C-alpha positions in Angstrom: 160.1 56.1 199.5 159.7 59.7 200.6 163.4 60.6 199.9 163.2 59.0 196.4 160.0 60.9 195.6 161.6 64.1 196.6 164.7 63.5 194.5 162.5 62.7 191.4 160.3 65.7 192.0 163.3 67.9 192.0 164.5 66.6 188.6 161.2 67.0 186.7 161.2 70.8 186.6 164.8 70.7 185.3 163.9 68.3 182.5 160.9 70.4 181.5 163.1 73.5 181.5 165.7 71.7 179.2 163.2 70.3 176.7 161.1 73.5 176.4 163.5 75.2 173.9 163.7 72.0 171.8 159.9 71.7 171.6 159.5 75.3 170.7 162.1 75.1 168.0 160.6 71.9 166.5 156.9 72.9 166.5 156.9 73.7 162.7 159.4 71.1 161.6 159.4 67.4 161.4 162.1 65.0 162.5 164.0 65.2 159.2 164.1 69.0 159.1 165.2 69.1 162.8 168.1 66.8 162.2 169.0 68.7 159.0 169.0 72.0 160.9 171.3 70.5 163.6 173.7 69.2 161.0 173.8 72.5 159.2 174.4 74.3 162.4 177.3 71.9 163.2 178.9 72.6 159.8 178.5 76.4 160.0 179.2 78.8 157.2 176.7 79.7 154.4 174.7 76.6 154.9 173.9 77.4 158.5 172.5 80.9 157.6 168.7 81.5 157.2 167.3 81.2 153.7 165.6 84.1 152.0 161.8 83.9 152.0 160.3 82.5 148.8 158.9 85.1 146.3 155.3 85.9 146.7 155.1 84.5 150.3 152.8 87.2 151.5 150.6 87.3 148.4 147.1 85.7 148.3 147.0 82.1 147.2 145.8 82.0 143.5 142.6 80.3 142.5 144.0 77.5 140.5 140.5 76.3 139.4 139.9 79.7 137.6 143.1 79.9 135.6 143.5 80.3 132.6 140.4 82.3 132.1 140.5 82.2 128.3 140.7 79.1 126.1 143.9 78.7 124.2 143.8 79.3 120.5 144.6 75.9 119.1 144.6 74.6 115.5 141.4 73.2 114.3 140.8 69.4 114.4 141.1 69.3 110.6 144.5 71.0 110.7 145.7 68.7 113.5 144.5 65.7 111.5 146.4 66.9 108.4 149.6 67.5 110.4 149.3 64.0 111.9 148.8 62.4 108.5 151.9 64.3 107.2 154.0 63.1 110.1 152.9 59.5 109.6 153.8 59.7 105.9 157.3 61.0 106.8 157.7 58.2 109.4 156.6 55.5 106.9 159.0 56.9 104.3 161.9 56.8 106.8 161.0 53.2 107.7 160.9 52.2 104.0 164.2 53.8 103.2 165.8 52.1 106.2 164.5 48.7 105.1 165.7 49.3 101.5 169.2 50.1 102.6 169.4 47.0 104.8 171.3 46.3 107.9 174.6 47.9 108.6 177.7 45.9 107.4 179.4 43.9 110.1 183.2 43.4 110.0 183.9 39.7 109.8 186.1 38.2 112.5 189.7 37.2 111.5 190.0 33.7 110.2 191.2 31.1 112.7 194.4 29.3 111.8 194.0 25.6 110.9 195.7 22.8 113.0 198.1 22.0 110.1 199.2 25.6 109.9 199.8 25.7 113.6 201.9 22.5 113.4 204.0 23.8 110.6 204.6 27.1 112.3 205.7 25.3 115.5 208.0 23.1 113.6 209.6 26.0 111.8 210.2 27.8 115.1 211.9 24.6 116.6 214.1 24.1 113.5 212.7 20.7 112.6 210.4 19.6 109.7 208.1 16.7 110.0 208.3 14.1 107.2 205.7 11.8 108.6 203.4 11.9 111.6 205.6 11.7 114.7 208.9 11.1 112.8 211.5 13.9 112.3 213.4 14.3 109.1 216.8 12.5 109.1 219.9 14.7 109.2 221.5 15.5 105.8 224.4 13.2 104.8 227.7 14.1 103.4 227.8 14.5 99.6 229.4 11.5 97.9 232.6 11.8 95.9 231.9 13.1 92.4 234.6 10.9 90.9 233.1 7.6 92.2 229.5 8.3 91.4 228.1 9.0 88.0 226.8 12.5 87.3 223.1 12.6 87.8 220.9 14.2 85.2 219.8 17.6 86.1 216.1 18.1 86.7 214.4 20.6 84.4 213.9 23.9 86.0 210.3 24.8 86.8 209.2 27.6 84.5 207.3 30.3 86.4 204.5 32.0 84.7 205.0 35.7 84.2 202.7 37.7 86.4 200.4 40.2 84.8 201.5 43.8 85.3 199.0 45.9 87.3 197.3 48.7 85.5 198.8 52.0 86.4 196.8 55.0 87.2 197.5 58.1 85.1 199.8 60.6 86.8 198.2 63.3 88.8 199.1 66.7 87.5 198.7 69.4 90.0 197.7 72.7 88.4 197.8 75.7 90.8 195.6 78.7 90.2 197.7 81.8 90.0 196.8 84.3 92.7 194.8 87.3 91.7 196.6 90.6 92.2 194.8 93.1 94.5 192.5 95.4 92.7 191.9 93.0 89.8 189.2 90.6 88.9 190.0 86.9 88.5 190.3 85.6 85.0 187.2 83.8 83.7 187.8 80.3 82.2 187.3 79.3 78.6 183.9 80.0 77.1 182.0 77.2 75.3 182.6 77.0 71.6 180.4 79.4 69.5 177.4 77.8 67.8 177.6 77.2 64.1 176.5 80.1 62.0 174.1 79.8 59.1 173.6 82.5 56.5 170.3 84.2 57.0 169.9 83.0 60.6 170.9 84.8 63.8 171.5 82.2 66.6 172.0 83.4 70.2 175.1 82.5 72.1 173.2 80.2 74.5 171.5 78.2 71.7 173.3 75.0 72.7 172.6 75.4 76.4 169.6 73.7 77.9 167.1 75.9 79.7 167.0 75.5 83.5 163.9 73.8 84.9 161.6 76.5 86.4 158.7 75.6 88.6 155.3 76.7 87.3 154.6 79.0 90.3 154.2 82.8 90.7 157.2 84.0 92.7 155.9 87.6 92.9 154.6 89.0 96.1 150.8 88.7 96.1 148.6 91.7 96.8 146.4 92.1 99.9 146.8 92.3 103.7 149.0 89.6 105.0 148.0 87.5 108.0 150.7 85.1 109.2 150.2 81.6 110.5 152.3 79.1 112.3 154.1 76.6 110.1 152.0 73.6 109.0 149.0 74.7 111.1 146.0 77.1 110.8 147.0 78.9 114.1 147.3 82.6 113.6 150.6 84.2 114.8 150.1 87.0 117.2 146.9 89.1 117.4 145.6 90.3 114.0 142.9 92.4 115.4 144.3 95.6 113.8 144.5 93.9 110.4 140.8 92.8 110.7 139.7 96.3 111.6 141.7 97.8 108.7 140.2 95.4 106.2 136.6 96.1 107.5 137.2 99.9 107.4 138.5 99.7 103.8 135.9 97.3 102.5 132.7 99.3 102.3 130.1 97.2 100.5 132.6 95.4 98.2 133.3 91.6 98.5 136.5 90.2 100.0 138.7 87.6 98.5 140.6 85.5 101.0 143.4 83.5 99.5 145.1 81.0 101.7 148.5 79.5 101.0 150.1 76.3 102.2 153.8 75.9 102.3 156.3 78.7 102.6 157.9 79.8 99.3 161.0 77.8 98.5 162.7 76.2 95.5 161.5 72.6 96.3 158.2 73.2 98.2 155.0 71.4 97.2 156.1 70.3 93.7 154.7 66.8 93.9 151.0 66.4 93.3 150.4 64.8 96.7 152.2 67.7 98.4 150.2 70.2 96.4 146.9 68.6 97.5 147.9 68.7 101.1 149.1 72.3 101.0 145.9 73.5 99.2 143.8 71.8 101.9 145.9 73.7 104.5 145.5 76.9 102.6 141.7 76.5 102.7 141.7 75.9 106.4 143.7 79.1 107.0 141.4 81.0 104.7 138.4 79.7 106.7 139.9 80.8 110.0 140.2 84.4 108.6 136.7 84.3 107.1 135.2 83.3 110.5 137.0 86.1 112.2 135.6 88.6 109.7 132.1 87.2 109.9 132.2 87.6 113.7 133.0 91.3 113.1 130.0 91.9 110.9 131.1 91.0 107.4 128.3 88.9 105.7 129.3 85.4 104.6 127.9 86.1 101.1 130.5 88.8 100.5 133.5 86.5 101.2 135.3 84.4 98.4 137.7 81.7 99.5 140.6 80.6 97.4 143.7 78.5 98.1 147.2 77.9 96.5 149.9 75.4 97.4 152.9 77.7 97.7 152.8 81.0 99.6 152.9 82.6 103.0 149.9 82.8 105.3 146.7 84.4 104.1 146.2 87.4 101.8 142.9 89.4 102.0 142.1 91.6 99.0 139.1 93.9 98.5 137.2 92.9 95.4 136.8 89.8 93.3 
């Protein structure tokens, strides 16, 4: 027992000496990281090198509960409700159009051959024709002597009905446009016929042409300071603090007219009555946002006039009525 104890006591310091580096290396890693490090060291190369420290490792930990310090500038609940209503209308319109068009056409499968057609095809391939069920056609016999048999009457020929000729399409005549020589303008086509002339009346050349449909909107650039908004919302783009200060400095004691616009100017924007009502409501919301900002900066509410139009861009603030 004494000899065994001495041998065991001699091995304990050796085991502690071998496991000390392992324990010191794994004190900040779990078992997965330790095995991964061993495997990367076994592979060698770039994967075995030390990684760069993460950015901001030595900086103070941020106070997450205190960020952000300012409330985000979001659209008003009325503007969000109007946008939601517009999206719902577009979704319902898409569903109605899809239901009106119906399901997509499906290519029908090829027709299956009938058993009679299969039997006939097999018989033709084998060189035999079936006269009755299960009985082959007898072989042809030799023709009898024409001298000993009377001449049989000829059967009348079956008259075939003439097939109707298909309607032919008119021939396609390819007319090439001659190339325009360099330095010259292309030739203009034939003009419409001149209008009839009456004695004592002077008719213009475009008398027979219909006038193009023009929307009843003012396409000129309105006056006033422009304050831009995000599309379909009453959220101001950027920081219009300088515009507000300029308006207040130029106002004096005169009233301010704030005109809000709905949709951006385009050829087909807000032409339907329902669209005009929606865009006018959006224009009023935008004008109210600008009015509140000016009231917070000392402009009395009694000196502000709100107006709205369906088609335009952002908000225009003018001095005076």
